[in-house]
C-alpha positions as CSV (number, residue, x, y, z in Angstrom):
1,M,128.3,202.1,133.7
2,P,125.0,200.3,133.4
3,L,122.0,201.9,131.6
4,P,119.0,202.6,133.8
5,K,115.6,201.4,132.7
6,E,114.2,205.0,132.5
7,T,117.0,206.0,130.0
8,I,116.3,203.1,127.7
9,E,112.6,203.9,127.7
10,Q,113.3,207.6,127.0
11,M,115.6,206.8,124.1
12,I,113.1,204.5,122.5
13,K,110.3,207.0,123.0
14,E,112.3,209.7,121.3
15,A,112.7,207.5,118.2
16,L,109.3,206.0,118.3
17,P,106.9,208.4,120.1
18,D,103.8,206.1,119.9
19,A,105.7,203.1,121.3
20,N,104.2,201.0,124.1
21,I,107.3,199.7,126.0
22,E,107.3,196.8,128.4
23,L,110.9,196.7,129.8
24,E,112.0,194.1,132.4
25,D,115.3,194.1,134.2
26,L,116.1,190.4,134.1
27,A,119.0,190.4,136.6
28,D,118.2,193.5,138.7
29,D,121.5,195.0,137.5
30,N,120.5,197.6,134.9
31,D,122.5,195.6,132.4
32,H,120.3,192.7,131.3
33,Y,116.9,193.5,129.9
34,A,114.0,192.0,128.0
35,V,111.7,194.5,126.1
36,T,108.5,194.2,124.1
37,I,107.8,197.3,122.0
38,T,104.6,197.9,120.1
39,S,104.6,200.7,117.6
40,S,102.9,201.6,114.3
41,A,106.4,202.5,113.0
42,F,107.0,198.7,112.6
43,R,104.2,198.2,110.1
44,G,105.4,196.8,106.8
45,K,108.9,196.2,108.1
46,G,110.6,192.8,108.7
47,R,111.9,191.8,112.2
48,I,115.5,192.6,111.3
49,E,114.6,196.1,110.3
50,Q,112.4,196.6,113.4
51,H,115.2,195.5,115.6
52,R,117.7,197.8,113.8
53,M,115.3,200.6,114.5
54,I,115.7,199.8,118.3
55,F,119.5,199.6,118.0
56,D,119.5,202.9,116.2
57,A,117.3,204.5,119.0
58,L,119.9,203.3,121.6
59,K,122.6,205.3,119.8
60,G,125.5,202.9,120.1
61,R,124.9,202.1,123.7
62,M,124.0,198.4,123.0
63,G,127.1,196.3,123.7
64,N,128.7,199.1,125.7
65,E,126.6,200.5,128.5
66,L,123.8,198.0,127.8
67,H,125.2,194.5,127.9
68,A,122.1,192.4,126.9
69,L,118.7,193.3,125.5
70,A,116.2,190.6,124.3
71,I,113.9,192.4,121.9
72,K,110.4,191.6,120.8
73,T,108.7,194.0,118.4
74,V,105.1,194.2,117.5
75,A,103.5,196.4,114.8
76,A,100.6,198.2,116.4
77,G,97.4,196.6,115.2
78,E,98.9,193.2,114.7
79,D,98.5,190.2,117.1
80,E,101.5,189.4,119.2
């Protein structure tokens, strides 16, 4: 079963309460998304660690209920 946009946003917000989330359903199918997440929690962390934080927030749903997610992370206060 596909993962609704609202559920993805909620899961990320639970893990990163200060996150600003811009989530786009690329195929209008609740299965292929692009997301830009800005959070102070990313400060001082490399891209791989930042992306791992998002995968952890999705609690194993990536690759199962959520087929594709293009991730862009930005540390709050940094330029995009």
